[in-house]
Backbone as XML, in Angstrom:
<?xml version="1.0"?>
<chain id="A" units="angstrom">
  <residue number="1" name="MET">
    <atom name="N" x="76.307" y="233.727" z="-31.269"/>
    <atom name="CA" x="77.513" y="233.877" z="-30.691"/>
    <atom name="C" x="77.838" y="232.250" z="-30.709"/>
  </residue>
  <residue number="2" name="GLN">
    <atom name="N" x="78.968" y="232.038" z="-31.062"/>
    <atom name="CA" x="79.429" y="230.586" z="-31.071"/>
    <atom name="C" x="80.007" y="230.197" z="-29.780"/>
  </residue>
  <residue number="3" name="LYS">
    <atom name="N" x="79.903" y="228.511" z="-30.097"/>
    <atom name="CA" x="79.511" y="227.624" z="-29.101"/>
    <atom name="C" x="80.987" y="227.488" z="-28.549"/>
  </residue>
  <residue number="4" name="PRO">
    <atom name="N" x="81.264" y="227.283" z="-26.987"/>
    <atom name="CA" x="82.463" y="227.090" z="-27.482"/>
    <atom name="C" x="83.346" y="225.480" z="-27.194"/>
  </residue>
  <residue number="5" name="LYS">
    <atom name="N" x="84.213" y="225.449" z="-27.591"/>
    <atom name="CA" x="85.391" y="224.181" z="-28.278"/>
    <atom name="C" x="85.528" y="223.694" z="-27.493"/>
  </residue>
  <residue number="6" name="LYS">
    <atom name="N" x="84.461" y="222.163" z="-27.579"/>
    <atom name="CA" x="84.762" y="221.226" z="-26.105"/>
    <atom name="C" x="86.250" y="220.734" z="-26.783"/>
  </residue>
  <residue number="7" name="PRO">
    <atom name="N" x="86.626" y="220.512" z="-25.425"/>
    <atom name="CA" x="88.130" y="219.756" z="-25.269"/>
    <atom name="C" x="87.784" y="217.802" z="-26.155"/>
  </residue>
  <residue number="8" name="MET">
    <atom name="N" x="88.813" y="217.826" z="-26.809"/>
    <atom name="CA" x="88.952" y="216.710" z="-27.383"/>
    <atom name="C" x="90.476" y="215.819" z="-27.515"/>
  </residue>
  <residue number="9" name="ILE">
    <atom name="N" x="90.147" y="214.553" z="-27.170"/>
    <atom name="CA" x="91.734" y="214.160" z="-27.559"/>
    <atom name="C" x="91.916" y="214.231" z="-28.691"/>
  </residue>
  <residue number="10" name="ARG">
    <atom name="N" x="93.288" y="214.169" z="-28.888"/>
    <atom name="CA" x="93.639" y="214.503" z="-30.241"/>
    <atom name="C" x="94.722" y="212.942" z="-30.499"/>
  </residue>
  <residue number="11" name="LEU">
    <atom name="N" x="95.283" y="212.521" z="-31.842"/>
    <atom name="CA" x="96.163" y="211.735" z="-32.240"/>
    <atom name="C" x="97.796" y="212.222" z="-32.560"/>
  </residue>
  <residue number="12" name="ARG">
    <atom name="N" x="98.598" y="212.370" z="-32.251"/>
    <atom name="CA" x="100.062" y="212.745" z="-32.582"/>
    <atom name="C" x="100.207" y="211.517" z="-33.410"/>
  </residue>
  <residue number="13" name="VAL">
    <atom name="N" x="100.008" y="212.121" z="-35.424"/>
    <atom name="CA" x="99.973" y="210.701" z="-36.153"/>
    <atom name="C" x="101.597" y="210.823" z="-36.174"/>
  </residue>
  <residue number="14" name="ASN">
    <atom name="N" x="101.654" y="212.061" z="-35.950"/>
    <atom name="CA" x="103.881" y="211.474" z="-36.644"/>
    <atom name="C" x="104.357" y="210.744" z="-36.044"/>
  </residue>
  <residue number="15" name="GLU">
    <atom name="N" x="103.634" y="210.851" z="-34.282"/>
    <atom name="CA" x="104.351" y="210.228" z="-33.320"/>
    <atom name="C" x="104.245" y="208.387" z="-33.509"/>
  </residue>
  <residue number="16" name="LEU">
    <atom name="N" x="102.651" y="208.386" z="-33.357"/>
    <atom name="CA" x="101.958" y="207.041" z="-33.481"/>
    <atom name="C" x="102.842" y="206.146" z="-34.851"/>
  </residue>
  <residue number="17" name="MET">
    <atom name="N" x="102.735" y="206.465" z="-35.852"/>
    <atom name="CA" x="103.500" y="206.231" z="-37.456"/>
    <atom name="C" x="104.726" y="205.732" z="-36.929"/>
  </residue>
  <residue number="18" name="LYS">
    <atom name="N" x="105.685" y="206.684" z="-36.448"/>
    <atom name="CA" x="107.500" y="206.391" z="-35.668"/>
    <atom name="C" x="107.257" y="205.502" z="-34.973"/>
  </residue>
  <residue number="19" name="ALA">
    <atom name="N" x="106.186" y="205.322" z="-34.020"/>
    <atom name="CA" x="106.514" y="204.160" z="-33.202"/>
    <atom name="C" x="105.854" y="203.224" z="-33.971"/>
  </residue>
  <residue number="20" name="ALA">
    <atom name="N" x="105.395" y="203.036" z="-35.270"/>
    <atom name="CA" x="104.510" y="201.783" z="-35.624"/>
    <atom name="C" x="106.250" y="201.435" z="-36.563"/>
  </residue>
  <residue number="21" name="ARG">
    <atom name="N" x="106.664" y="202.041" z="-36.841"/>
    <atom name="CA" x="107.747" y="201.683" z="-37.865"/>
    <atom name="C" x="109.048" y="201.677" z="-36.714"/>
  </residue>
  <residue number="22" name="GLU">
    <atom name="N" x="108.915" y="201.106" z="-35.825"/>
    <atom name="CA" x="109.750" y="201.189" z="-34.794"/>
    <atom name="C" x="109.690" y="199.390" z="-34.946"/>
  </residue>
  <residue number="23" name="HIS">
    <atom name="N" x="108.168" y="199.047" z="-34.435"/>
    <atom name="CA" x="108.391" y="198.256" z="-34.187"/>
    <atom name="C" x="107.749" y="196.854" z="-35.230"/>
  </residue>
  <residue number="24" name="GLY">
    <atom name="N" x="108.532" y="197.397" z="-36.366"/>
    <atom name="CA" x="108.089" y="196.592" z="-37.488"/>
    <atom name="C" x="106.553" y="196.841" z="-38.414"/>
  </residue>
  <residue number="25" name="ILE">
    <atom name="N" x="105.799" y="197.868" z="-37.943"/>
    <atom name="CA" x="103.921" y="197.675" z="-38.356"/>
    <atom name="C" x="104.398" y="198.949" z="-39.567"/>
  </residue>
  <residue number="26" name="ASP">
    <atom name="N" x="103.932" y="198.409" z="-40.913"/>
    <atom name="CA" x="104.837" y="198.953" z="-41.801"/>
    <atom name="C" x="102.995" y="199.051" z="-42.337"/>
  </residue>
  <residue number="27" name="ASN">
    <atom name="N" x="101.838" y="199.150" z="-41.862"/>
    <atom name="CA" x="100.709" y="199.930" z="-42.979"/>
    <atom name="C" x="99.609" y="199.639" z="-42.097"/>
  </residue>
  <residue number="28" name="ASP">
    <atom name="N" x="98.754" y="200.382" z="-41.961"/>
    <atom name="CA" x="97.538" y="200.134" z="-41.277"/>
    <atom name="C" x="96.603" y="199.444" z="-41.342"/>
  </residue>
  <residue number="29" name="THR">
    <atom name="N" x="96.570" y="198.620" z="-42.075"/>
    <atom name="CA" x="96.374" y="196.999" z="-41.772"/>
    <atom name="C" x="97.163" y="196.524" z="-40.132"/>
  </residue>
  <residue number="30" name="LYS">
    <atom name="N" x="98.124" y="196.215" z="-40.594"/>
    <atom name="CA" x="98.994" y="195.847" z="-39.397"/>
    <atom name="C" x="98.878" y="196.480" z="-38.299"/>
  </residue>
  <residue number="31" name="LEU">
    <atom name="N" x="98.763" y="197.872" z="-38.744"/>
    <atom name="CA" x="99.058" y="198.253" z="-36.825"/>
    <atom name="C" x="97.252" y="198.199" z="-36.498"/>
  </residue>
  <residue number="32" name="ALA">
    <atom name="N" x="96.573" y="198.145" z="-37.553"/>
    <atom name="CA" x="94.413" y="198.188" z="-36.662"/>
    <atom name="C" x="94.842" y="196.891" z="-36.315"/>
  </residue>
  <residue number="33" name="ALA">
    <atom name="N" x="95.600" y="195.676" z="-36.725"/>
    <atom name="CA" x="94.921" y="194.329" z="-36.229"/>
    <atom name="C" x="95.965" y="194.335" z="-34.658"/>
  </residue>
  <residue number="34" name="ALA">
    <atom name="N" x="97.479" y="194.829" z="-34.471"/>
    <atom name="CA" x="97.799" y="195.656" z="-32.809"/>
    <atom name="C" x="97.346" y="195.942" z="-32.522"/>
  </residue>
  <residue number="35" name="ILE">
    <atom name="N" x="96.771" y="197.037" z="-32.392"/>
    <atom name="CA" x="95.770" y="197.464" z="-31.322"/>
    <atom name="C" x="94.437" y="197.977" z="-31.488"/>
  </residue>
  <residue number="36" name="GLY">
    <atom name="N" x="93.839" y="196.646" z="-32.021"/>
    <atom name="CA" x="92.321" y="196.110" z="-31.812"/>
    <atom name="C" x="91.527" y="197.139" z="-32.287"/>
  </residue>
  <residue number="37" name="VAL">
    <atom name="N" x="91.496" y="197.808" z="-33.602"/>
    <atom name="CA" x="91.238" y="198.482" z="-34.238"/>
    <atom name="C" x="90.525" y="198.494" z="-35.167"/>
  </residue>
  <residue number="38" name="SER">
    <atom name="N" x="89.591" y="198.763" z="-36.515"/>
    <atom name="CA" x="89.381" y="198.429" z="-37.550"/>
    <atom name="C" x="90.567" y="199.665" z="-38.239"/>
  </residue>
  <residue number="39" name="VAL">
    <atom name="N" x="90.855" y="199.282" z="-39.929"/>
    <atom name="CA" x="91.121" y="200.164" z="-40.576"/>
    <atom name="C" x="91.041" y="201.198" z="-40.950"/>
  </residue>
  <residue number="40" name="THR">
    <atom name="N" x="89.679" y="201.064" z="-41.289"/>
    <atom name="CA" x="88.850" y="202.207" z="-40.624"/>
    <atom name="C" x="89.205" y="203.672" z="-39.751"/>
  </residue>
  <residue number="41" name="GLN">
    <atom name="N" x="88.937" y="202.763" z="-38.582"/>
    <atom name="CA" x="89.043" y="203.758" z="-37.742"/>
    <atom name="C" x="90.797" y="204.380" z="-37.478"/>
  </residue>
  <residue number="42" name="ILE">
    <atom name="N" x="91.871" y="203.767" z="-37.841"/>
    <atom name="CA" x="92.974" y="204.282" z="-38.028"/>
    <atom name="C" x="92.762" y="205.203" z="-38.983"/>
  </residue>
  <residue number="43" name="TRP">
    <atom name="N" x="92.657" y="205.176" z="-40.002"/>
    <atom name="CA" x="92.482" y="206.366" z="-41.720"/>
    <atom name="C" x="91.856" y="207.172" z="-41.008"/>
  </residue>
  <residue number="44" name="ARG">
    <atom name="N" x="90.167" y="207.165" z="-40.546"/>
    <atom name="CA" x="89.497" y="208.430" z="-39.455"/>
    <atom name="C" x="90.443" y="209.089" z="-38.555"/>
  </residue>
  <residue number="45" name="THR">
    <atom name="N" x="90.938" y="208.304" z="-38.004"/>
    <atom name="CA" x="91.830" y="208.920" z="-36.416"/>
    <atom name="C" x="92.779" y="209.688" z="-37.138"/>
  </residue>
  <residue number="46" name="LYS">
    <atom name="N" x="93.602" y="209.752" z="-38.519"/>
    <atom name="CA" x="94.666" y="210.174" z="-38.846"/>
    <atom name="C" x="94.265" y="211.489" z="-39.840"/>
  </residue>
  <residue number="47" name="LEU">
    <atom name="N" x="93.227" y="211.644" z="-40.430"/>
    <atom name="CA" x="92.894" y="212.804" z="-41.039"/>
    <atom name="C" x="92.582" y="213.746" z="-40.224"/>
  </residue>
  <residue number="48" name="PRO">
    <atom name="N" x="92.790" y="215.320" z="-41.216"/>
    <atom name="CA" x="92.883" y="216.392" z="-40.409"/>
    <atom name="C" x="91.386" y="216.681" z="-39.476"/>
  </residue>
  <residue number="49" name="CYS">
    <atom name="N" x="91.752" y="217.162" z="-38.152"/>
    <atom name="CA" x="90.214" y="217.440" z="-37.368"/>
    <atom name="C" x="88.885" y="218.139" z="-38.354"/>
  </residue>
  <residue number="50" name="SER">
    <atom name="N" x="89.272" y="218.910" z="-38.942"/>
    <atom name="CA" x="88.816" y="219.384" z="-40.451"/>
    <atom name="C" x="88.470" y="218.859" z="-41.060"/>
  </residue>
  <residue number="51" name="ASP">
    <atom name="N" x="88.152" y="217.693" z="-41.307"/>
    <atom name="CA" x="87.857" y="216.686" z="-42.511"/>
    <atom name="C" x="86.878" y="216.239" z="-41.916"/>
  </residue>
  <residue number="52" name="HIS">
    <atom name="N" x="85.183" y="216.739" z="-42.601"/>
    <atom name="CA" x="84.446" y="215.906" z="-42.528"/>
    <atom name="C" x="84.033" y="214.295" z="-41.765"/>
  </residue>
  <residue number="53" name="ARG">
    <atom name="N" x="84.925" y="213.525" z="-42.339"/>
    <atom name="CA" x="84.923" y="212.456" z="-41.312"/>
    <atom name="C" x="85.850" y="211.799" z="-40.630"/>
  </residue>
  <residue number="54" name="TYR">
    <atom name="N" x="86.567" y="213.182" z="-40.238"/>
    <atom name="CA" x="87.826" y="212.557" z="-39.308"/>
    <atom name="C" x="86.587" y="211.967" z="-37.910"/>
  </residue>
  <residue number="55" name="SER">
    <atom name="N" x="87.326" y="211.011" z="-37.120"/>
    <atom name="CA" x="87.586" y="210.392" z="-36.079"/>
    <atom name="C" x="88.114" y="210.303" z="-34.866"/>
  </residue>
  <residue number="56" name="PRO">
    <atom name="N" x="87.330" y="211.407" z="-33.423"/>
    <atom name="CA" x="88.735" y="211.340" z="-33.279"/>
    <atom name="C" x="89.017" y="209.530" z="-32.418"/>
  </residue>
  <residue number="57" name="PRO">
    <atom name="N" x="89.784" y="209.827" z="-32.000"/>
    <atom name="CA" x="90.465" y="208.503" z="-30.715"/>
    <atom name="C" x="89.553" y="207.855" z="-29.645"/>
  </residue>
  <residue number="58" name="GLY">
    <atom name="N" x="89.126" y="206.360" z="-29.876"/>
    <atom name="CA" x="88.401" y="206.325" z="-28.818"/>
    <atom name="C" x="89.457" y="205.603" z="-27.865"/>
  </residue>
  <residue number="59" name="THR">
    <atom name="N" x="88.143" y="205.290" z="-26.700"/>
    <atom name="CA" x="89.418" y="204.568" z="-25.439"/>
    <atom name="C" x="89.561" y="202.845" z="-25.935"/>
  </residue>
  <residue number="60" name="VAL">
    <atom name="N" x="89.227" y="202.135" z="-26.611"/>
    <atom name="CA" x="89.891" y="201.334" z="-27.156"/>
    <atom name="C" x="91.231" y="201.477" z="-28.486"/>
  </residue>
  <residue number="61" name="PHE">
    <atom name="N" x="90.890" y="202.655" z="-28.990"/>
    <atom name="CA" x="92.229" y="202.800" z="-29.628"/>
    <atom name="C" x="93.093" y="203.527" z="-28.853"/>
  </residue>
  <residue number="62" name="ILE">
    <atom name="N" x="92.956" y="204.357" z="-27.922"/>
    <atom name="CA" x="94.014" y="204.526" z="-27.144"/>
    <atom name="C" x="94.771" y="203.596" z="-26.286"/>
  </residue>
  <residue number="63" name="ALA">
    <atom name="N" x="93.598" y="202.933" z="-25.502"/>
    <atom name="CA" x="94.364" y="201.608" z="-24.578"/>
    <atom name="C" x="95.303" y="200.896" z="-25.911"/>
  </residue>
  <residue number="64" name="GLY">
    <atom name="N" x="94.865" y="200.367" z="-26.804"/>
    <atom name="CA" x="95.603" y="199.788" z="-27.627"/>
    <atom name="C" x="96.866" y="200.162" z="-27.847"/>
  </residue>
  <residue number="65" name="VAL">
    <atom name="N" x="96.984" y="201.353" z="-28.157"/>
    <atom name="CA" x="97.747" y="201.839" z="-28.312"/>
    <atom name="C" x="99.207" y="201.992" z="-27.475"/>
  </residue>
  <residue number="66" name="LEU">
    <atom name="N" x="98.674" y="201.828" z="-26.288"/>
    <atom name="CA" x="99.670" y="202.723" z="-24.876"/>
    <atom name="C" x="99.769" y="200.980" z="-24.777"/>
  </residue>
  <residue number="67" name="ASN">
    <atom name="N" x="98.955" y="200.022" z="-25.228"/>
    <atom name="CA" x="99.530" y="198.701" z="-24.646"/>
    <atom name="C" x="100.438" y="198.421" z="-25.225"/>
  </residue>
  <residue number="68" name="ILE">
    <atom name="N" x="100.090" y="198.335" z="-26.583"/>
    <atom name="CA" x="101.252" y="198.631" z="-28.154"/>
    <atom name="C" x="103.015" y="198.924" z="-27.644"/>
  </residue>
  <residue number="69" name="PHE">
    <atom name="N" x="102.590" y="200.250" z="-27.053"/>
    <atom name="CA" x="103.838" y="200.877" z="-27.835"/>
    <atom name="C" x="104.058" y="201.782" z="-26.264"/>
  </residue>
  <residue number="70" name="GLY">
    <atom name="N" x="103.025" y="201.463" z="-25.330"/>
    <atom name="CA" x="103.915" y="201.852" z="-23.953"/>
    <atom name="C" x="103.505" y="203.447" z="-24.044"/>
  </residue>
  <residue number="71" name="GLY">
    <atom name="N" x="104.274" y="203.828" z="-23.034"/>
    <atom name="CA" x="103.472" y="205.462" z="-23.128"/>
    <atom name="C" x="104.465" y="206.571" z="-22.911"/>
  </residue>
  <residue number="72" name="PRO">
    <atom name="N" x="104.512" y="207.243" z="-22.218"/>
    <atom name="CA" x="103.730" y="208.068" z="-21.931"/>
    <atom name="C" x="102.415" y="208.525" z="-22.515"/>
  </residue>
  <residue number="73" name="PHE">
    <atom name="N" x="101.197" y="208.811" z="-22.144"/>
    <atom name="CA" x="100.326" y="208.813" z="-22.847"/>
    <atom name="C" x="100.353" y="210.212" z="-23.623"/>
  </residue>
  <residue number="74" name="GLU">
    <atom name="N" x="100.942" y="211.143" z="-23.428"/>
    <atom name="CA" x="100.841" y="212.599" z="-23.678"/>
    <atom name="C" x="102.450" y="212.093" z="-25.762"/>
  </residue>
  <residue number="75" name="ARG">
    <atom name="N" x="102.560" y="210.784" z="-25.449"/>
    <atom name="CA" x="103.375" y="211.043" z="-26.409"/>
    <atom name="C" x="102.598" y="211.173" z="-27.943"/>
  </residue>
  <residue number="76" name="PHE">
    <atom name="N" x="101.656" y="210.335" z="-27.567"/>
    <atom name="CA" x="100.546" y="210.084" z="-29.066"/>
    <atom name="C" x="99.562" y="210.676" z="-29.010"/>
  </residue>
  <residue number="77" name="PHE">
    <atom name="N" x="98.718" y="211.481" z="-27.995"/>
    <atom name="CA" x="97.477" y="211.852" z="-27.521"/>
    <atom name="C" x="97.570" y="213.480" z="-27.186"/>
  </residue>
  <residue number="78" name="PHE">
    <atom name="N" x="97.014" y="214.449" z="-27.234"/>
    <atom name="CA" x="97.022" y="215.933" z="-26.853"/>
    <atom name="C" x="95.668" y="215.586" z="-26.486"/>
  </residue>
  <residue number="79" name="LEU">
    <atom name="N" x="95.378" y="216.822" z="-25.094"/>
    <atom name="CA" x="93.984" y="217.892" z="-25.344"/>
    <atom name="C" x="93.903" y="218.756" z="-25.976"/>
  </residue>
  <residue number="80" name="ASP">
    <atom name="N" x="93.201" y="218.630" z="-27.229"/>
    <atom name="CA" x="92.908" y="219.976" z="-28.457"/>
    <atom name="C" x="91.592" y="220.567" z="-27.731"/>
  </residue>
  <residue number="81" name="GLY">
    <atom name="N" x="91.581" y="221.984" z="-27.809"/>
    <atom name="CA" x="90.213" y="222.641" z="-26.654"/>
    <atom name="C" x="90.786" y="223.091" z="-25.831"/>
  </residue>
  <residue number="82" name="MET">
    <atom name="N" x="89.280" y="223.820" z="-25.288"/>
    <atom name="CA" x="89.974" y="224.701" z="-23.511"/>
    <atom name="C" x="89.213" y="223.589" z="-22.865"/>
  </residue>
  <residue number="83" name="LEU">
    <atom name="N" x="90.038" y="223.811" z="-21.296"/>
    <atom name="CA" x="89.804" y="222.595" z="-20.739"/>
    <atom name="C" x="88.956" y="223.657" z="-19.467"/>
  </residue>
  <residue number="84" name="GLN">
    <atom name="N" x="87.724" y="222.853" z="-19.279"/>
    <atom name="CA" x="86.901" y="223.456" z="-18.574"/>
    <atom name="C" x="86.727" y="222.573" z="-17.388"/>
  </residue>
  <residue number="85" name="GLY">
    <atom name="N" x="86.143" y="223.439" z="-16.179"/>
    <atom name="CA" x="86.602" y="222.165" z="-14.377"/>
    <atom name="C" x="87.920" y="222.725" z="-14.190"/>
  </residue>
  <residue number="86" name="ARG">
    <atom name="N" x="88.530" y="223.947" z="-14.332"/>
    <atom name="CA" x="89.885" y="223.671" z="-13.715"/>
    <atom name="C" x="90.352" y="223.629" z="-12.183"/>
  </residue>
  <residue number="87" name="ASN">
    <atom name="N" x="88.843" y="224.719" z="-11.813"/>
    <atom name="CA" x="88.672" y="224.925" z="-10.746"/>
    <atom name="C" x="87.227" y="224.919" z="-9.679"/>
  </residue>
  <residue number="88" name="LYS">
    <atom name="N" x="86.794" y="225.234" z="-8.858"/>
    <atom name="CA" x="85.552" y="225.443" z="-8.491"/>
    <atom name="C" x="84.808" y="226.512" z="-9.313"/>
  </residue>
  <residue number="89" name="LYS">
    <atom name="N" x="85.504" y="227.075" z="-9.344"/>
    <atom name="CA" x="84.311" y="228.545" z="-10.072"/>
    <atom name="C" x="83.712" y="227.990" z="-11.540"/>
  </residue>
  <residue number="90" name="SER">
    <atom name="N" x="85.050" y="227.621" z="-11.925"/>
    <atom name="CA" x="84.311" y="227.664" z="-13.265"/>
    <atom name="C" x="83.462" y="225.978" z="-13.482"/>
  </residue>
  <residue number="91" name="VAL">
    <atom name="N" x="83.821" y="224.993" z="-12.653"/>
    <atom name="CA" x="82.777" y="223.807" z="-12.061"/>
    <atom name="C" x="81.194" y="224.467" z="-11.920"/>
  </residue>
  <residue number="92" name="LYS">
    <atom name="N" x="80.918" y="225.016" z="-11.074"/>
    <atom name="CA" x="80.276" y="225.936" z="-10.299"/>
    <atom name="C" x="79.691" y="226.771" z="-11.789"/>
  </residue>
  <residue number="93" name="LYS">
    <atom name="N" x="80.392" y="227.350" z="-12.750"/>
    <atom name="CA" x="79.645" y="228.350" z="-13.532"/>
    <atom name="C" x="79.113" y="227.468" z="-15.082"/>
  </residue>
  <residue number="94" name="ALA">
    <atom name="N" x="80.169" y="226.259" z="-14.611"/>
    <atom name="CA" x="79.664" y="225.134" z="-15.968"/>
    <atom name="C" x="77.955" y="224.857" z="-15.470"/>
  </residue>
  <residue number="95" name="VAL">
    <atom name="N" x="78.015" y="224.321" z="-13.803"/>
    <atom name="CA" x="76.356" y="223.503" z="-13.583"/>
    <atom name="C" x="75.574" y="224.781" z="-13.790"/>
  </residue>
  <residue number="96" name="GLY">
    <atom name="N" x="75.660" y="225.864" z="-13.773"/>
    <atom name="CA" x="75.064" y="226.750" z="-13.689"/>
    <atom name="C" x="74.565" y="226.846" z="-11.883"/>
  </residue>
  <residue number="97" name="GLU">
    <atom name="N" x="75.332" y="226.982" z="-10.881"/>
    <atom name="CA" x="75.415" y="227.598" z="-9.540"/>
    <atom name="C" x="75.587" y="228.783" z="-9.575"/>
  </residue>
</chain>
């Protein structure tokens, strides 16, 4: 039996790169410095999620993007996977009640 997919926040790479160009940021080194993460984190977050080197954006990454480029959150990020706990019944099921 396959485990249910956990919801993950994913990056909209095209939107991030578009915003970076609009702000005169033309490479990952400048982008990393602007949002406060390492160049490696930029690279790993831009990889396809099927790549074993992929890393989802963390809170510092997300906060940095929103701080530099503004919102809304949905412009740069999306939720991938099944949403758990949308109602009381599914919450009770998740906690075993």
